[in-house]
Structures are given as structure tokens and as C-alpha cells.
C-alpha positions as CSV (number, residue, x, y, z in Angstrom):
1,M,-4.3,24.1,10.1
2,Q,-0.6,23.5,9.5
3,R,0.2,20.5,7.4
4,K,3.0,18.1,8.3
5,H,5.7,17.8,5.7
6,L,7.2,14.4,5.3
7,R,11.0,14.4,5.0
8,R,12.2,11.4,3.1
9,I,15.7,10.1,3.3
10,E,16.5,8.0,0.2
11,H,19.2,5.3,0.8
12,P,19.8,2.5,-1.6
13,N,20.5,-0.1,1.2
14,H,17.3,0.7,3.1
15,A,13.9,-1.0,2.5
16,R,10.9,1.3,3.1
17,Y,7.9,0.6,5.3
18,L,4.9,2.6,4.1
19,T,1.4,3.1,5.4
20,F,-1.2,5.2,3.7
21,S,-4.8,5.6,4.7
22,C,-8.1,6.2,2.9
23,R,-9.7,9.6,3.2
24,H,-11.2,10.2,6.7
25,R,-10.0,6.6,7.4
26,L,-13.2,5.4,5.7
27,P,-13.2,1.6,4.9
28,L,-12.9,2.1,1.1
29,F,-11.3,-1.3,0.7
30,Q,-14.3,-3.3,2.0
31,N,-15.1,-4.5,-1.6
32,G,-13.1,-7.4,-2.9
33,A,-13.1,-5.9,-6.4
34,I,-11.4,-2.7,-5.2
35,K,-8.8,-4.8,-3.3
36,T,-8.1,-6.8,-6.4
37,A,-7.8,-3.7,-8.5
38,F,-5.3,-2.3,-6.0
39,I,-3.2,-5.5,-6.2
40,D,-3.2,-5.3,-10.0
41,H,-2.2,-1.6,-9.8
42,L,0.5,-2.4,-7.3
43,D,2.0,-5.0,-9.6
44,Q,1.8,-2.6,-12.6
45,T,3.5,0.1,-10.6
46,R,6.2,-2.3,-9.6
47,D,6.8,-3.1,-13.2
48,R,7.0,0.6,-14.2
49,T,9.1,1.8,-11.3
50,K,11.2,-1.3,-10.7
51,F,10.8,-1.4,-6.9
52,R,11.1,-4.8,-5.1
53,L,8.0,-5.7,-3.2
54,L,8.8,-7.5,0.1
55,A,5.4,-7.6,1.9
56,W,2.0,-6.0,1.7
57,V,-1.5,-6.0,3.2
58,I,-4.7,-4.3,2.3
59,M,-6.8,-3.5,5.3
60,P,-10.3,-2.0,5.1
61,E,-9.1,1.6,5.5
62,H,-5.3,1.5,4.9
63,V,-2.5,-0.2,3.2
64,H,0.9,-1.4,4.5
65,L,3.8,-1.9,2.0
66,L,7.4,-3.0,2.5
67,L,9.5,-2.4,-0.5
68,W,12.9,-1.5,-1.9
69,P,12.8,1.4,-4.4
70,K,15.1,1.4,-7.3
71,L,17.3,4.4,-6.6
72,P,18.1,6.9,-7.9
73,E,15.8,6.4,-10.9
74,H,12.6,5.9,-8.9
75,P,12.6,7.6,-5.5
76,I,9.9,6.6,-3.1
77,S,8.0,9.8,-3.6
78,G,7.5,9.0,-7.3
79,V,6.5,5.4,-6.5
80,T,3.9,6.4,-4.0
81,W,2.6,9.3,-6.2
82,R,2.1,7.0,-9.2
83,L,0.6,4.2,-7.1
84,K,-1.9,6.4,-5.2
85,R,-2.7,8.9,-7.9
86,D,-3.4,6.4,-10.7
87,F,-5.3,4.0,-8.5
88,S,-7.5,6.7,-7.0
89,R,-8.3,8.2,-10.4
90,H,-9.5,4.8,-11.6
91,V,-11.7,4.1,-8.6
92,I,-13.2,7.6,-8.4
93,Q,-14.0,7.6,-12.1
94,R,-15.8,4.2,-11.7
95,W,-17.7,5.5,-8.7
96,R,-18.7,8.6,-10.7
97,E,-20.0,6.3,-13.5
98,L,-22.0,4.4,-10.8
99,E,-23.1,7.6,-9.0
100,A,-21.8,6.0,-5.8
101,P,-23.1,7.7,-2.6
102,I,-19.6,7.4,-1.0
103,L,-18.4,10.3,-3.3
104,T,-20.1,12.9,-1.1
105,K,-17.9,11.8,1.9
106,L,-14.8,12.0,-0.3
107,T,-15.4,15.4,-1.8
108,D,-13.8,18.4,0.0
109,A,-15.1,22.0,0.2
110,D,-13.2,22.9,-3.0
111,G,-15.0,20.2,-4.9
112,R,-12.0,17.8,-5.1
113,T,-12.7,14.2,-4.6
114,R,-9.9,12.3,-2.8
115,F,-9.5,8.6,-2.2
116,W,-6.5,8.9,0.1
117,Q,-5.9,10.9,3.3
118,P,-3.8,14.0,2.4
119,G,-0.1,13.9,3.1
120,G,2.6,11.3,2.5
121,G,1.4,8.8,5.1
122,Y,3.8,6.9,7.3
123,D,7.2,6.2,5.8
124,R,10.1,4.6,7.6
125,N,13.6,3.5,6.4
126,I,14.3,-0.1,7.5
127,V,18.0,-0.5,8.2
128,T,18.5,-3.9,9.9
129,D,17.5,-7.4,9.0
130,D,15.8,-7.8,12.4
131,E,13.6,-4.7,11.7
132,L,12.8,-6.0,8.2
133,H,11.5,-9.3,9.6
134,E,9.6,-7.5,12.4
135,K,7.8,-5.4,9.8
136,I,7.0,-8.4,7.6
137,N,5.5,-10.1,10.6
138,Y,3.6,-6.9,11.7
139,I,2.1,-6.6,8.2
140,H,1.0,-10.2,8.1
141,V,-0.4,-10.3,11.6
142,N,-2.4,-7.0,11.2
143,P,-5.6,-8.7,9.9
144,V,-5.5,-11.2,12.8
145,R,-5.1,-8.4,15.4
146,R,-8.1,-6.7,13.9
147,G,-10.3,-9.8,13.9
148,L,-10.4,-10.1,10.1
149,A,-8.9,-13.6,10.1
150,N,-7.9,-16.4,12.4
151,S,-4.4,-16.7,11.0
152,P,-2.3,-14.5,8.6
153,T,-2.7,-17.1,5.8
154,D,-6.5,-17.0,6.1
155,Y,-6.5,-13.4,5.0
156,P,-6.3,-13.3,1.1
157,W,-5.3,-9.6,0.9
158,S,-1.7,-9.9,2.0
159,S,1.6,-11.5,1.2
160,A,1.3,-14.0,4.1
161,R,0.3,-16.8,1.8
162,W,3.3,-16.2,-0.5
163,Y,5.6,-16.5,2.5
164,A,3.7,-19.7,3.6
165,G,4.5,-21.2,0.1
166,D,1.1,-20.7,-1.6
167,R,2.0,-19.1,-4.9
168,D,-1.3,-19.6,-6.7
169,D,-3.3,-16.4,-7.3
170,T,-0.9,-14.4,-5.0
171,L,1.0,-11.3,-5.9
172,R,4.7,-12.3,-6.4
173,I,7.1,-11.2,-3.6
174,D,10.7,-10.3,-4.6
175,P,13.8,-11.6,-2.8
176,I,14.5,-10.0,0.5
177,S,18.3,-9.6,-0.1
178,K,19.7,-6.1,-0.3
179,P,20.0,-4.7,-3.9
180,K,23.4,-4.7,-5.5
């Protein structure tokens, strides 16, 4: 099987819309503790790599992020590598301690256990303000379209509540304006 190679174009004036999926599209984010751990890790990765977080949602089997990487110091490949690698190591280690049955579904023929689907996921440069706002809306409406909530603000695992003005217990969103 030939693998796709993701070609990333880094541009300081472009936000990035990212989607990455769990291994075999399994709903590995069904547990609230795992979603909370991902939110904490997302915030820690933002602090380390200085990206600006514009919107996010954690769905049962994938994640959408809209961010502005700090270029050239922290290209998007480094941001996603750190975010996905460190988080998956933490979760898989915990599942091993618990001898969680899900590990058999995540272990490949070579004995490697993977949380994420192989490859870079979906990555798109966002050039216009209209496209930026369309992606924010898409991210926030995703749980409603899937029947996980009646309105975007009813779903606690996204930035929709932040945009609605609820700043309690919600991951901080950075200003949308283009970086200087």
C-alpha cells in the first residue's frame, strides 16, 4: 500500500485548519477524562510551541483544530508531532497500566500500539477571513450535526462556549487577528 505524503505550505499569514483521527476511526475520545487530558495537553503544547488557538472540538473519533503556528520557530509539523506523540504516549501508558482491552485493537502487526491514524491527517491553509469564520462555524456545529448536542454551546468539548462568552472552565481562545 502506498502512503500519502502530506505537503505542508508554511505561511505566516495563514491560519491552519487541522483534522486528525483516532486509529481505525475508533471512538477513543468517548471518555470525558481522556477529552479533558487532551484539552490540558493542547494547552501545554500551545504554551511550548507558541501557536495561537482559534477554535477546537473533540469528537468521539477525531479532533478539529484551527490555529496560527508561530513561524518559523514552530512549523505545523512540529506542533502536531508534539501534540499527538506526547498525548498518545500518556494515554497508551495509562491503558497498559490498566490492561485495557482496547489495546488489542490499536496494536499493529509489528507490535506497535498507535492512538492516531497514520499520516498527517487533514491540513489546510486558511487564507481569507470568510474562510476562517466558516471553519470556526464548521468546528462548532460538528457535534450538533452528529447528534451529540442540540446546540454548539451544549457540547462541552469545543470552543463554542468561549465564543458565546462563557469563559469558566473553558480552554482560552486567542485573538483571531493575523499575527504581526
